[in-house]
N, C-alpha and C positions, 0 to 999 in steps of 0.2 A: 516575411514573417519576423516579428520582433523576437528578441531573446526572452522577453517576459512571456509571450504567448507560447513559445516553444517549451519553456519551463513548466507552464501550466499543463500543456498537453503531455509532457513527459511524466509529471507527477500523477496525472490522471491514469495514464497507461500503467504506471508502476503500481498504483492502488488496485486496479482491476487485475493485473497479473498476480499480485500477492494474494488477493482473495481467491482467484481462480486456482492458484497452486495449492492453497490451503484446502479448498474444497476437493480438489483432485486427491490430495493426500488422505483426506478422510474417506473419500469414496473407495480408494484403493486399499485402505487398511484392512477391511474384513477379508478380502481375498488373499492378501499376502501375510497378514498377521504380524508384521514387523512393528514393534513398539516405537521405532524411530520415526515412522510415518506420523504418528500422533504428535510427537514433539516437533516435527517439521511443520505440521499443520498449525500448532499453537504459535510457533515462532513466526510463521507466515502471516497469521491473523494479527499478531501483535505488531508486525512491521506495517501491515496495511492500516491499522488503527493509528500508528505513529505517523504514517504518511498523510492520513486524513487531517490530523492536528497540524502537521507542517503545512499542508495546503491551505488550511484555514488561516494560519498565521501569515502565510505568504500573500494571500488575497487581502488580508487586513493591512499589511504593509504596503501593498500596491495601491490601495485606495486612500491610505492615510500615511504618506511617508514621513510626516512630521512626528509620528508616534515613536519612531525608532531612532 
């Protein structure tokens, strides 16, 4: 497995984990009532969205290395 393929798999896993953690925080918030869970969910969703943009940028760089 090449380093580029591993990087894409790792980014995909990080995106899924960040969305999953954010969803878990929102699901657990009504039962626990801690306001920190909402902020963790927002930060997690923000990180997942940032990783999506990074993944898109990385794929673009992979397909067109002359652009960078």
